[in-house]
Every structure is written in structure tokens, then in C-alpha cells.
C-alpha positions, -999 to 999 in steps of 0.1 A, spaced: 0 0 0 12 35 -9 22 59 18 4 93 19 19 127 27 -3 158 29 9 193 23 -7 222 41 5 248 16 -31 256 5 -44 256 41 -64 286 53 -60 277 90 -27 258 95 -30 249 132 -66 236 128 -57 216 97 -26 201 113 -47 190 143 -72 174 118 -44 156 99 -30 144 132 -63 125 138 -61 107 104 -39 78 94 -18 100 71 19 88 70 36 122 67 30 159 69 46 175 38 63 208 47 68 231 17 95 257 22 99 285 -3 124 314 -1 110 338 -27 142 332 -48 142 296 -61 105 301 -66 86 334 -66 65 326 -35 77 327 1 64 306 30 64 316 67 98 318 84 112 290 105 105 308 138 68 302 130 72 269 112 90 253 142 57 253 161 43 225 139 51 200 167 25 216 189 -3 206 165 9 172 152 31 143 162 32 130 126 66 126 109 76 155 85 85 152 49 103 185 42 106 200 7 131 228 3 123 250 -27 152 273 -19 184 286 -35 206 279 -5 195 246 12 225 247 35 208 275 55 176 256 60 188 220 65 200 225 101 168 242 111 144 216 98 166 188 112 156 200 146 119 190 140 103 156 138 116 151 103 118 119 83 130 133 50 145 165 38 144 169 0 165 196 -18 162 204 -55 186 189 -81 182 224 -98 195 242 -66 227 262 -69 248 248 -40 269 217 -39 243 189 -39 265 161 -25 277 184 3 240 192 12 229 156 10 258 147 34 247 175 56 212 160 58 227 126 66 248 141 93 216 147 113 205 111 108 176 123 85 167 106 52 179 124 21 156 134 -8 163 150 -41 134 168 -59 132 171 -97 111 196 -117 88 184 -145 111 196 -173 144 183 -157 157 150 -173 158 120 -150 195 115 -160 204 146 -139 198 124 -108 224 98 -117 254 113 -100 235 115 -67 217 81 -66 240 65 -41 232 93 -16 194 92 -19 167 77 3 139 94 -17 134 111 -51 106 137 -50 91 139 -85 73 172 -91 41 167 -111 35 205 -111 59 234 -114 70 242 -78 59 273 -60 21 272 -54 -6 248 -44 -38 239 -63 -21 233 -97 -32 206 -122 -12 173 -124 11 172 -155 1 139 -171 34 136 -190 52 131 -156 39 95 -155 66 86 -181 92 102 -159 81 82 -129 83 50 -149 118 60 -162 130 67 -127 116 34 -114 135 15 -141 167 35 -134 165 27 -96 159 -10 -104 189 -11 -128 211 1 -99 194 -22 -74 185 7 -52 156 8 -26 152 46 -30 116 56 -26 97 76 -52 74 104 -39 52 123 -64 41 158 -55 16 181 -71 -20 180 -83 -25 145 -68 -61 135 -62 -83 103 -65 -83 106 -103 -46 116 -110 -33 90 -86 -36 65 -115 -5 82 -130 15 74 -99 13 36 -99 51 33 -97 54 57 -67 59 46 -31 46 78 -16 21 103 -30 18 138 -17 -15 156 -19 -24 191 -8 -55 210 -16 -74 178 -25 -73 169 12 -70 202 31 -98 219 11 -122 191 18 -146 186 47 -134 150 55 -96 146 55 -97 109 63 -121 101 35 -98 119 10 -66 102 24 -83 68 22 -93 75 -15 -56 80 -23 -43 47 -9 
């Protein structure tokens, strides 16, 4: 059975929605971090984000959409974090940042945008616990799933198998009960507005499994 991660990026009331998610069987809370540089949008600063633990005991799946991940990794490593994913398109030394994540005993992730070729991941595969495949262009919630990304997921799955790696595939963006069919080869699917804009979080999470 697939694991489910839910993003609260589209949430109108974050504390309330985190409490509601805590009462579901969701596997992870997906934390989107944007610096206003790597993507145009900006999320709340860490001094506010660090209070997540007051509302949920779920493990966090942190997605850094930032130009300089090295500034953010030590901060989010302090929280109840399972994965930290940085972007393969980020400007800093990727291996150095993946090693920094590992130094905190946190699982490493590398995110890849819809138009970035899968082969860009190859140099980093030995360092990865997770690949976060973006099925929308990063930066805002509520976007439509890019159907062509299904091919990329299949290509990535074949690549990981060819190297005999157990790296998990997480698909993020526009995921709902209809588009989940394009994510058959994923291990984790991340959904946002489909869950947090609904009146029954558990029902929506169950429909994704």
C-alpha cells in the first residue's frame, strides 16, 4: 500500500488543519519551504514553522524549494523530520548538502522539476533515500497534475531498479483520487488542496491509498 503525505500549503487555517491531519492515518505531513528566490512565492519563516510539533506528532517530509538549502537543513533537522528533499536544480553543492542532511540522521531526498531530465539524478543516486518527482511546477498549491510526468516516474523506477536501489519515489503536485492512477510506480504520493480543502480529511486520504 502506498504511503500518503499531505501538504498544508493551501491551508487557510494551518493549526486547525494540522490537528485534523493528526487525527487521520496519514503517514507524513509534507512541509513546503519557499524562499522567494528559487520560486517566486515565500512561506512563513522557521520561527513560525517550528511550532508544527504543537499541533501534530506525525513525521515530517520537508521539501526545500530554496536557492541555498544549507541555510535551512540544520533548522528543519531540529523538528520531527523523516525526509529533507532539496532540488537537483538548486545552486549549491548537492552532494555536500545531502551529506549535511545525513549528518543529522535524516533521510535524504532530491526533488526534480517536471522539465528536468531524470539522468540529472544519476550522480546523486548512491546518496538518496527518496526522489521527489514534481508533477507540477513548484511554487504554489492547487495546480493541475502534469500527465506527462507519468513517463518520468516509470523511467525513474527503471533506473533505480537497474542500480538495485531501494530509494523511494514520492510524487508531489496535483495529486487526487483521479490523477493517482498516473502514480502507480510511486511509493509515496503527496497531496495538498485535495485533502485540506475538503470537509473530510480521512475520506480523501483513504481514497488516495
